[in-house]
ROSEKOL-313891 format. One record per residue (C-alpha): residue number from 1; x, y negated, z negated. Coordinates in steps of 0.5 Angstrom, whole numbers, plus 500, padded with zeros to 3 digits. Layout:
BEGIN
[lomi NUM,[X,Y,Z]]
...
//
This chain:
BEGIN
[lomi 1,[526,545,943]]
[lomi 2,[532,547,938]]
[lomi 3,[536,553,938]]
[lomi 4,[538,556,932]]
[lomi 5,[546,556,930]]
[lomi 6,[546,563,926]]
[lomi 7,[548,559,920]]
[lomi 8,[541,556,918]]
[lomi 9,[542,550,922]]
[lomi 10,[539,548,929]]
[lomi 11,[543,545,935]]
[lomi 12,[541,539,939]]
[lomi 13,[534,538,941]]
[lomi 14,[533,540,949]]
[lomi 15,[526,537,952]]
[lomi 16,[522,540,957]]
[lomi 17,[517,536,961]]
[lomi 18,[510,539,960]]
[lomi 19,[503,537,964]]
[lomi 20,[497,533,961]]
[lomi 21,[495,536,953]]
[lomi 22,[499,542,952]]
[lomi 23,[496,546,947]]
[lomi 24,[499,553,947]]
[lomi 25,[506,555,948]]
[lomi 26,[509,562,948]]
[lomi 27,[515,566,950]]
[lomi 28,[515,573,953]]
[lomi 29,[520,576,959]]
[lomi 30,[515,576,965]]
[lomi 31,[520,578,970]]
[lomi 32,[523,584,967]]
[lomi 33,[530,580,966]]
[lomi 34,[531,581,959]]
[lomi 35,[531,574,958]]
[lomi 36,[525,570,955]]
[lomi 37,[521,566,959]]
[lomi 38,[517,560,957]]
[lomi 39,[509,559,958]]
[lomi 40,[505,553,956]]
[lomi 41,[498,552,957]]
[lomi 42,[496,545,959]]
[lomi 43,[489,543,957]]
[lomi 44,[487,537,961]]
[lomi 45,[491,539,967]]
[lomi 46,[488,546,968]]
[lomi 47,[494,550,969]]
[lomi 48,[499,554,966]]
[lomi 49,[506,552,967]]
[lomi 50,[512,558,967]]
[lomi 51,[519,556,966]]
[lomi 52,[524,563,967]]
[lomi 53,[529,563,962]]
[lomi 54,[537,563,964]]
[lomi 55,[538,568,958]]
[lomi 56,[542,563,954]]
[lomi 57,[537,559,951]]
[lomi 58,[535,554,957]]
[lomi 59,[530,555,962]]
[lomi 60,[529,553,970]]
[lomi 61,[524,549,973]]
[lomi 62,[517,549,972]]
[lomi 63,[512,553,976]]
[lomi 64,[505,551,975]]
[lomi 65,[499,556,976]]
[lomi 66,[492,553,976]]
[lomi 67,[487,556,971]]
[lomi 68,[479,555,969]]
[lomi 69,[477,549,966]]
[lomi 70,[480,547,959]]
[lomi 71,[485,553,958]]
[lomi 72,[487,553,951]]
[lomi 73,[491,560,949]]
[lomi 74,[495,565,953]]
[lomi 75,[497,572,952]]
[lomi 76,[502,577,955]]
[lomi 77,[501,584,956]]
[lomi 78,[501,590,961]]
[lomi 79,[494,590,962]]
[lomi 80,[494,596,968]]
[lomi 81,[499,601,966]]
[lomi 82,[505,599,971]]
[lomi 83,[510,597,966]]
[lomi 84,[510,590,969]]
[lomi 85,[508,584,964]]
[lomi 86,[501,580,966]]
[lomi 87,[498,574,963]]
[lomi 88,[491,572,961]]
[lomi 89,[489,565,960]]
[lomi 90,[483,563,956]]
[lomi 91,[479,557,958]]
[lomi 92,[474,554,953]]
[lomi 93,[471,549,958]]
[lomi 94,[469,554,963]]
[lomi 95,[468,559,958]]
[lomi 96,[472,564,962]]
[lomi 97,[479,567,962]]
[lomi 98,[484,568,968]]
[lomi 99,[488,574,969]]
[lomi 100,[495,574,973]]
[lomi 101,[497,580,975]]
[lomi 102,[505,581,975]]
[lomi 103,[509,583,981]]
[lomi 104,[515,587,981]]
[lomi 105,[522,583,982]]
[lomi 106,[525,583,988]]
//
């Protein structure tokens, strides 16, 4: 990942380890702290990895959540009207999707 410097250039590359065969990445504020969090869908590992953002363009350690077989894409939104972000992951091999309901930060 390279962060924009504001003058049309990019900072030095920062790498993050993923699980097997990452197919999709998205950034969204999952925990309501106004900092983008990183989500990576891992097709061969049948998981989605979440790294919570520190608010300065860096991310913490990953937490892996199991999905169905062959996850391919993810989306974030408030699915149940509680103003807390939820995560949806589609699984191509198992022909399913999984919904992770967000919890209020403590």
